[in-house]
C-alpha positions in Angstrom: 81.4 108.4 124.0 78.0 108.2 122.7 77.4 105.6 120.0 74.9 106.4 117.2 73.3 103.7 115.2 73.9 104.1 111.4 71.2 103.7 108.8 71.6 100.9 106.1 72.7 103.4 103.5 75.8 104.6 105.3 79.1 103.3 104.4 82.4 103.0 106.4 85.6 105.1 105.3 88.9 104.6 106.9 91.4 107.5 107.1 94.9 108.0 108.8 95.2 111.1 110.8 98.1 112.6 112.8 98.2 111.7 116.5 97.7 115.4 117.5 94.5 115.7 115.4 93.2 112.5 116.9 94.1 113.8 120.5 92.3 117.1 119.8 89.2 115.3 118.4 89.3 112.9 121.4 89.3 115.7 123.9 86.5 117.4 122.1 84.5 114.2 122.2 85.2 113.7 125.9 84.0 117.2 126.6 80.9 117.1 124.6 79.9 113.5 125.0 79.9 113.0 121.2 81.5 110.3 119.1 84.4 110.9 116.7 82.1 109.9 114.0 79.7 112.7 114.7 82.5 115.4 114.4 84.2 113.7 111.4 80.8 113.8 109.6 80.2 117.2 110.6 83.8 118.3 109.3 83.4 116.5 105.9 79.9 117.9 105.5 81.1 121.5 106.2 84.2 121.3 104.1 83.0 119.4 100.9 81.2 122.2 99.4 84.3 124.4 99.7 86.5 121.6 98.2 84.0 121.0 95.4 84.0 124.9 94.8 87.7 125.0 94.8 88.0 122.0 92.4 85.5 123.5 89.9 87.2 126.9 90.0 90.5 125.1 89.1 88.8 123.1 86.3 87.3 126.5 84.9 90.6 128.4 85.1 92.2 125.4 83.2 89.5 125.5 80.6 89.8 129.4 80.1 93.5 129.0 80.0 93.5 126.3 77.3 90.9 128.2 75.3 92.9 131.4 75.4 96.0 129.4 74.4 94.2 127.8 71.3 92.8 131.0 70.3 96.2 132.8 70.5 97.9 130.0 68.6 95.0 130.1 65.8 95.3 133.9 65.6 99.1 134.0 65.4 99.1 131.2 62.9 96.7 133.2 60.6 98.8 136.3 60.9 101.9 134.3 60.1 100.1 132.9 57.0 98.9 136.3 55.9 102.4 137.7 56.3 104.0 134.8 54.3 101.4 135.1 51.6 102.0 138.9 51.3 105.8 138.8 51.4 
């Protein structure tokens, strides 16, 4: 495998992967003469925007759900108070 030098700002991250993923990664590295690190960096860089987008989508849905729930409770409480005052 070809070794690449890292810049001073890069940091090392360790991750456990299933054996079959490592075997496939190593086969790809052998065919292309690139390092594991090259492909792992490419994979993370490619997937990170999707993962971030999914996370922010989940956050937005949760905020919207909580907002609707608070508004529903506020409206129904007002209606109950009005009904109680009238009756």
